[in-house]
C-alpha positions as CSV (number, residue, x, y, z in Angstrom):
1,X,20.0,-2.9,38.5
2,X,21.1,-5.9,35.8
3,X,21.4,-5.4,32.1
4,X,18.3,-7.5,31.5
5,X,16.9,-5.9,34.3
6,X,17.0,-2.6,32.3
7,X,16.5,-4.1,28.7
8,X,13.0,-5.2,30.4
9,X,12.7,-1.7,31.8
10,X,12.8,-0.8,28.4
11,X,10.7,-3.1,26.3
12,X,7.8,-1.7,28.7
13,X,9.0,1.4,27.7
14,X,8.5,0.6,24.1
15,X,5.2,-0.8,24.9
16,X,4.1,2.1,26.4
17,X,4.6,4.5,23.8
18,X,3.7,1.6,21.2
19,X,0.2,2.2,22.9
20,X,0.2,6.1,23.2
21,X,0.8,5.9,19.2
22,X,-1.8,3.3,18.3
23,X,-3.8,5.9,20.6
24,X,-2.6,9.4,18.8
25,X,-3.3,7.4,14.9
26,X,-6.8,5.9,15.8
27,X,-7.2,9.8,17.3
28,X,-6.0,11.6,13.5
29,X,-8.2,9.0,12.0
30,X,-11.5,9.6,13.9
31,X,-10.9,13.5,13.6
32,X,-10.8,13.2,9.8
33,X,-13.7,10.7,9.5
34,X,-16.6,12.0,11.6
35,X,-17.4,15.0,9.7
36,X,-17.5,12.3,6.7
37,X,-19.7,10.2,8.8
38,X,-21.6,12.7,10.3
39,X,-22.5,14.1,7.1
40,X,-20.8,17.5,7.3
41,X,-18.5,16.9,4.5
42,X,-17.7,14.0,1.5
43,X,-14.8,13.2,-0.3
44,X,-15.4,14.9,-4.1
45,X,-11.7,14.1,-5.8
46,X,-12.1,12.6,-9.7
47,X,-13.5,9.0,-9.5
48,X,-15.8,9.6,-6.1
49,X,-18.2,12.1,-7.8
50,X,-17.4,11.3,-11.5
51,X,-18.0,7.3,-11.0
52,X,-19.2,6.2,-7.7
53,X,-21.2,8.7,-6.4
54,X,-23.7,8.0,-9.0
55,X,-22.9,3.6,-8.7
56,X,-24.0,4.4,-5.0
57,X,-27.1,6.4,-5.1
58,X,-28.5,4.0,-7.6
59,X,-27.4,0.6,-6.0
60,X,-29.0,2.2,-2.6
61,X,-32.5,3.1,-4.0
62,X,-32.4,-0.1,-5.4
63,X,-31.4,-2.3,-2.4
64,X,-33.9,-0.4,-0.4
65,X,-36.2,-1.6,-3.0
66,X,-34.7,-5.6,-2.2
67,X,-33.4,-5.5,-5.6
68,X,-29.7,-6.1,-7.2
69,X,-30.8,-4.9,-10.6
70,X,-28.8,-6.4,-14.0
71,X,-28.7,-2.7,-15.6
72,X,-28.8,1.1,-14.4
73,X,-31.5,2.3,-16.9
74,X,-30.8,5.9,-15.8
75,X,-27.2,6.3,-17.5
76,X,-25.9,6.6,-20.7
77,X,-29.6,4.9,-22.3
78,X,-29.4,1.7,-19.9
79,X,-26.1,0.6,-19.0
80,X,-25.0,-2.7,-16.6
81,X,-25.0,-3.0,-13.3
82,X,-24.6,-5.7,-10.7
83,X,-22.4,-7.2,-13.8
84,X,-20.1,-4.1,-13.9
85,X,-17.5,-4.7,-11.3
86,X,-17.3,-0.6,-10.3
87,X,-20.2,-0.7,-8.5
88,X,-19.5,-3.1,-5.6
89,X,-23.4,-4.8,-6.7
90,X,-22.5,-7.6,-4.1
91,X,-20.3,-6.0,-1.2
92,X,-21.3,-6.9,2.3
93,X,-20.6,-3.1,2.5
94,X,-23.4,-2.4,0.5
95,X,-25.8,-2.7,4.1
96,X,-24.8,-0.1,5.3
97,X,-27.0,1.7,3.0
98,X,-29.7,0.4,4.3
99,X,-28.5,1.6,8.3
100,X,-27.6,5.1,7.7
101,X,-28.2,8.1,5.5
102,X,-26.6,7.9,2.3
103,X,-24.0,10.3,2.3
104,X,-22.7,8.8,6.0
105,X,-23.0,5.1,4.4
106,X,-21.2,6.9,1.3
107,X,-18.3,8.2,3.2
108,X,-17.9,5.4,5.8
109,X,-16.6,3.4,3.0
110,X,-13.6,5.4,2.6
111,X,-13.1,5.9,6.3
112,X,-13.8,2.2,7.3
113,X,-11.3,0.9,4.6
114,X,-8.5,3.3,5.4
115,X,-9.0,2.4,9.5
116,X,-8.7,-1.0,7.7
117,X,-5.6,-1.0,5.5
118,X,-3.8,0.1,8.9
119,X,-4.8,-2.8,10.5
120,X,-4.7,-5.0,8.2
121,X,-0.6,-4.1,7.1
122,X,0.1,-4.0,10.9
123,X,-1.0,-7.8,11.4
124,X,0.9,-8.9,8.5
125,X,4.1,-7.5,9.9
126,X,3.4,-9.1,13.1
127,X,2.8,-12.1,11.2
128,X,6.3,-11.8,9.3
129,X,8.2,-11.5,13.0
130,X,7.7,-7.9,13.3
131,X,7.9,-6.1,17.0
132,X,4.9,-4.2,17.9
133,X,6.5,-0.6,17.2
134,X,7.4,-1.8,14.2
135,X,4.5,-3.0,12.7
136,X,2.7,-0.3,14.2
137,X,4.9,1.6,11.7
138,X,4.6,-0.5,9.1
139,X,0.8,0.1,9.0
140,X,0.8,3.6,9.6
141,X,3.2,4.1,6.5
142,X,0.9,2.0,4.5
143,X,-2.0,3.8,5.1
144,X,-0.6,7.0,5.8
145,X,1.6,7.1,1.8
146,X,0.7,8.7,-0.8
147,X,-0.3,6.2,-2.8
148,X,-3.0,5.1,-0.1
149,X,-3.8,8.7,0.1
150,X,-4.6,8.8,-3.7
151,X,-6.8,5.5,-3.1
152,X,-9.0,7.4,-1.5
153,X,-10.7,8.6,-4.6
154,X,-11.6,5.4,-6.0
155,X,-13.8,3.3,-4.4
156,X,-13.9,0.0,-5.3
157,X,-9.4,0.1,-5.5
158,X,-9.8,0.9,-2.1
159,X,-11.4,-2.0,-1.1
160,X,-9.2,-4.3,-2.4
161,X,-5.7,-2.2,-0.9
162,X,-7.3,-2.6,2.4
163,X,-8.1,-6.4,1.9
164,X,-5.2,-7.5,0.5
165,X,-2.5,-7.6,3.3
166,X,-4.5,-10.1,5.6
167,X,-4.8,-12.4,1.9
168,X,-1.1,-12.2,2.2
169,X,-1.5,-12.5,6.3
170,X,-3.4,-16.2,5.5
171,X,-0.8,-17.1,2.7
172,X,2.2,-16.6,4.7
173,X,0.2,-18.4,8.0
174,X,-0.8,-21.4,6.0
175,X,-2.5,-24.0,7.7
176,X,-6.7,-24.0,7.7
177,X,-7.0,-20.9,9.7
178,X,-5.1,-19.3,8.0
179,X,-5.6,-19.8,4.6
180,X,-9.8,-19.7,5.4
181,X,-8.5,-16.2,6.7
182,X,-6.5,-15.0,3.4
183,X,-9.2,-16.9,1.1
184,X,-11.6,-14.8,3.0
185,X,-10.0,-11.2,2.7
186,X,-9.3,-12.4,-0.9
187,X,-13.0,-12.7,-1.2
188,X,-14.1,-9.4,0.0
189,X,-11.3,-7.9,-2.2
190,X,-12.3,-9.3,-5.2
191,X,-16.2,-8.7,-4.6
192,X,-14.6,-4.6,-4.5
193,X,-14.8,-4.2,-7.7
194,X,-11.0,-3.9,-9.4
195,X,-9.9,-7.1,-10.3
196,X,-6.7,-5.4,-12.0
197,X,-5.6,-4.7,-8.8
198,X,-6.6,-7.5,-7.2
199,X,-4.7,-10.1,-10.2
200,X,-1.5,-7.7,-9.3
201,X,-1.8,-8.9,-6.0
202,X,-1.6,-12.4,-6.1
203,X,2.7,-11.1,-7.0
204,X,3.1,-10.1,-3.2
205,X,1.1,-12.6,-1.6
206,X,2.7,-16.1,-3.7
207,X,6.4,-13.3,-2.5
208,X,5.6,-13.7,1.1
209,X,4.1,-17.5,0.7
210,X,7.1,-18.6,-0.7
211,X,9.6,-16.4,1.3
212,X,7.9,-18.0,4.6
213,X,7.2,-21.9,3.4
214,X,9.3,-22.1,-0.2
215,X,8.2,-22.4,-3.5
216,X,6.2,-25.6,-3.4
217,X,4.6,-25.0,-0.3
218,X,4.2,-21.5,-0.9
219,X,2.6,-21.4,-4.7
220,X,0.0,-24.4,-3.5
221,X,-0.6,-21.7,0.1
222,X,-1.0,-18.8,-2.7
223,X,-3.5,-21.1,-5.0
224,X,-5.7,-22.0,-2.3
225,X,-6.0,-18.2,-1.0
226,X,-7.1,-17.3,-4.0
227,X,-9.2,-20.1,-5.1
228,X,-11.0,-19.6,-1.9
229,X,-11.1,-15.8,-2.7
230,X,-13.1,-16.9,-6.3
231,X,-15.4,-19.0,-4.6
232,X,-16.3,-16.3,-3.0
233,X,-16.6,-13.4,-5.6
234,X,-18.6,-16.1,-7.1
235,X,-21.3,-14.1,-8.1
236,X,-19.8,-11.1,-8.8
237,X,-17.8,-13.5,-11.3
238,X,-21.1,-15.2,-13.2
239,X,-22.4,-11.7,-13.4
240,X,-19.7,-9.4,-15.1
241,X,-18.9,-13.1,-17.5
242,X,-22.7,-12.7,-18.7
243,X,-22.3,-8.6,-19.7
244,X,-18.4,-8.9,-20.6
245,X,-19.2,-9.8,-24.4
246,X,-21.4,-7.2,-24.6
247,X,-19.5,-4.1,-23.7
248,X,-16.8,-2.1,-26.0
249,X,-13.7,-3.2,-24.3
250,X,-15.0,-7.1,-24.4
251,X,-15.6,-7.3,-28.2
252,X,-13.2,-5.2,-29.8
253,X,-10.1,-5.1,-26.6
254,X,-8.8,-1.2,-26.2
255,X,-6.3,0.7,-28.8
256,X,-3.5,0.6,-27.9
257,X,-3.5,5.1,-27.8
258,X,-6.6,4.6,-24.5
259,X,-3.3,3.5,-22.7
260,X,-2.3,5.7,-19.7
261,X,-1.1,6.9,-16.9
262,X,2.2,5.7,-16.7
263,X,5.4,6.2,-14.2
264,X,7.2,9.0,-15.5
265,X,11.2,8.4,-13.9
266,X,11.2,12.3,-13.1
267,X,8.6,11.0,-10.2
268,X,11.0,9.3,-8.6
269,X,12.5,12.7,-6.8
270,X,8.0,11.5,-4.9
271,X,10.6,9.2,-2.4
272,X,12.6,12.2,-1.3
273,X,9.4,15.1,-1.5
274,X,6.3,14.9,-1.5
275,X,4.3,16.6,-4.1
276,X,7.0,18.3,-5.8
277,X,5.3,18.8,-9.2
278,X,2.5,20.8,-7.1
279,X,-1.1,19.3,-6.0
280,X,-2.7,17.3,-8.1
281,X,-6.3,17.8,-6.6
282,X,-6.1,21.6,-6.7
283,X,-6.2,24.8,-8.7
284,X,-4.1,28.0,-8.6
285,X,-0.6,28.3,-7.8
286,X,-0.6,25.1,-6.2
287,X,-1.9,23.0,-9.2
288,X,-0.1,20.4,-10.9
289,X,2.2,22.3,-13.4
290,X,4.6,19.6,-14.6
291,X,2.5,19.3,-17.5
292,X,5.7,18.3,-19.6
293,X,5.7,14.6,-18.3
294,X,1.8,14.1,-19.0
295,X,-1.5,14.7,-17.4
296,X,-2.2,14.5,-13.7
297,X,-1.0,10.9,-12.2
298,X,-3.1,7.9,-10.8
299,X,-2.0,8.3,-7.8
300,X,-0.6,12.0,-7.0
301,X,2.6,10.6,-4.9
302,X,4.6,7.7,-4.3
303,X,5.6,9.4,-0.9
304,X,6.2,7.5,2.3
305,X,7.8,9.0,4.3
306,X,11.7,10.1,4.0
307,X,12.1,8.8,7.5
308,X,10.4,5.6,6.0
309,X,12.8,5.8,3.2
310,X,15.9,6.1,5.5
311,X,14.1,3.2,7.5
312,X,13.4,1.1,4.2
313,X,16.8,1.5,2.8
314,X,18.7,0.1,6.4
315,X,16.1,-2.8,6.1
316,X,17.2,-3.7,2.7
317,X,20.9,-4.6,3.5
318,X,19.4,-7.6,5.4
319,X,16.6,-8.6,3.5
320,X,17.8,-7.8,-0.3
321,X,15.2,-10.0,-1.6
322,X,12.8,-7.8,-0.8
323,X,13.3,-5.2,-2.0
324,X,12.9,-7.0,-5.5
325,X,9.1,-6.6,-5.8
326,X,9.5,-2.6,-5.1
327,X,12.1,-1.6,-7.9
328,X,10.1,-4.0,-10.2
329,X,6.4,-2.5,-9.5
330,X,8.4,1.0,-10.3
331,X,10.1,-0.4,-13.3
332,X,7.4,-2.0,-15.0
333,X,5.0,1.3,-13.9
334,X,7.4,3.1,-16.0
335,X,8.3,0.6,-19.0
336,X,4.2,0.1,-19.3
337,X,3.9,3.7,-20.1
338,X,6.9,3.7,-23.3
339,X,5.8,0.4,-24.7
340,X,2.0,-0.1,-23.8
341,X,1.4,-1.8,-26.6
342,X,2.4,-5.8,-24.6
343,X,0.6,-5.0,-21.9
344,X,-2.9,-4.1,-23.9
345,X,-2.9,-6.9,-26.2
346,X,-1.5,-9.7,-23.3
347,X,-4.5,-8.4,-20.8
348,X,-7.2,-7.8,-24.2
349,X,-7.5,-4.8,-23.5
350,X,-8.5,-4.9,-19.2
351,X,-5.3,-3.3,-18.4
352,X,-5.0,-0.3,-19.4
353,X,-3.0,2.4,-16.7
354,X,0.6,0.8,-15.7
355,X,0.9,3.0,-12.8
356,X,-1.6,0.1,-11.3
357,X,1.5,-1.8,-11.2
358,X,2.5,0.8,-8.3
359,X,0.3,-2.1,-5.8
360,X,3.2,-3.9,-5.4
361,X,5.7,-0.9,-3.9
362,X,3.0,0.3,-1.7
363,X,2.3,-3.3,-0.5
364,X,6.3,-4.2,0.1
365,X,7.8,-0.7,1.1
366,X,5.9,-0.7,4.6
367,X,6.8,-3.9,5.4
368,X,10.8,-2.9,4.4
369,X,10.2,0.3,6.6
370,X,8.8,-1.8,9.8
371,X,12.1,-3.9,9.2
372,X,14.0,-0.8,9.7
373,X,12.7,0.2,12.6
374,X,13.9,-3.4,13.8
375,X,17.3,-3.2,12.9
376,X,17.4,0.4,14.0
377,X,16.2,-1.1,17.0
378,X,18.6,-3.5,17.7
379,X,21.3,-1.3,17.1
380,X,20.1,0.7,19.8
381,X,19.6,-2.2,22.2
382,X,23.3,-2.6,21.3
383,X,24.4,0.6,22.7
384,X,22.3,-0.6,25.8
385,X,24.6,-3.5,26.3
386,X,28.0,-1.6,25.8
387,X,26.8,1.3,28.1
388,X,26.1,-1.6,30.5
389,X,29.6,-2.7,32.8
390,X,31.0,-5.6,31.3
391,X,31.6,-8.6,33.5
392,X,35.2,-7.9,33.6
393,X,34.7,-4.4,34.8
394,X,32.1,-5.5,37.6
395,X,34.6,-5.2,41.0
396,X,37.8,-3.6,38.8
397,X,38.4,0.0,39.7
398,X,36.9,3.2,40.9
399,X,33.2,3.5,39.5
400,X,34.5,6.5,37.9
401,X,37.0,4.5,36.2
402,X,34.3,2.3,34.5
403,X,31.9,5.6,33.5
404,X,35.0,6.8,31.4
405,X,35.6,3.7,29.8
406,X,31.9,2.8,29.0
407,X,31.1,6.4,27.9
408,X,34.2,6.2,25.3
409,X,33.3,2.8,23.9
410,X,29.3,3.7,23.8
411,X,30.1,6.9,21.4
412,X,32.6,5.4,19.1
413,X,30.0,2.6,19.1
414,X,27.3,5.5,18.2
415,X,29.1,7.3,15.8
416,X,29.8,3.9,13.9
417,X,25.9,3.4,14.0
418,X,25.0,6.7,12.8
419,X,27.9,7.5,10.2
420,X,26.7,3.8,8.5
421,X,22.7,4.9,8.3
422,X,24.0,8.4,6.1
423,X,25.9,6.6,3.9
424,X,23.2,3.9,4.1
425,X,20.6,6.6,2.6
426,X,22.9,8.9,0.9
427,X,24.2,6.4,-2.0
428,X,20.3,5.1,-2.8
429,X,19.2,8.7,-2.7
430,X,22.0,9.0,-5.2
431,X,20.7,5.9,-7.4
432,X,17.2,8.0,-7.2
433,X,18.1,11.1,-8.6
434,X,20.6,9.8,-11.4
435,X,17.9,7.1,-12.1
436,X,15.6,9.7,-12.8
437,X,17.3,12.0,-15.1
438,X,18.4,9.3,-16.8
439,X,14.9,8.3,-17.5
440,X,13.9,11.7,-17.8
441,X,16.2,11.9,-21.3
442,X,15.1,8.1,-22.8
443,X,11.7,9.7,-22.1
444,X,12.5,12.8,-24.4
445,X,14.9,10.3,-26.5
446,X,11.8,8.0,-27.4
447,X,9.1,11.1,-27.8
448,X,11.3,13.3,-30.5
449,X,11.9,9.7,-32.3
450,X,8.5,9.0,-32.6
451,X,8.0,6.1,-31.2
452,X,5.9,7.3,-27.8
């Protein structure tokens, strides 16, 4: 069999494996989501019950009567409803409440957007040139990482996270269809009720567009996608602008003391272990115990898999620029807690949780993981080609002699690849640990000196 035939067989095997993996992912999603959709179980943690349940129950009742009211008169002597982005008053997904029982529609929002996050990141990775298996891994990393699973407690933030990779895809693809697709996704994200996260998402969006098209055209593509998104979300924007001056934050701003939820440097350990400080959503012996670094975090974990971490590190050597948004997101999420004043002042009190900068980390890390799969695959393909009899061996000597020479070359190449992978992983992991300790020391010093 010729070398090209063997490589073709390998590609077909990879495609079959990708299809099986996709089927397994969908079955796992279905097994988790089905009890929620049938109304047998419900999500409840944090904002699911404390905020969004009340908003959606009132909104569903009013929508059934044909209204999207300006005020919710049943809460706190009257509160803005359609002008509050957190209610998602104009989001098309609200139609589910006209078709399904309340609990099914409420939880289906979470389940569908969780699945959508996987599909959109997978599509973005494919648009950026990743193969089938690599894109599948990128999508799985995004939908299954600690940041995304924590986002399942936020009805609005999850909506932005699910649509944003598609907005990035449109900006990267360009052209009329690409920009229209990206603008539609951006509009859906803006209607999703978390404007701060959507605003932060413009940085990765511009990054991807500039990497593909260069600075000038990339910025134009990003602005077009954002502009179309604003037009689609215009009903929500108008409603919000009409009430924001009457809100406390709109009229008085936000005291710096109310800013919170920043990334403590010790939490970099979560890149290696899923929940080293306990489970924020539980009580008892497994509860979140590291109160010395603050309350339970806004996003419960940074973990996106130890294999994913190694693959991302493997990919960085070929694409070092793509690491910048990841590090910038982690850095600003930490610095925003040490020095909250500039962030609160610059945003007029609208941006108070520095951990939201982790959106950059969550968006870009899966792409690096996908490219890591590609790079490892190329190394494996290189080993296959080394193992194949070369032209100068064909017809020369005995088959036994050929196998002996090929085996020795293959083992040597495999050892080099394995050794390089270990070194690439060990150095950054050591860096994470050292950075965590240094950051912890800085936090303690500033706290003792009264700066925080």
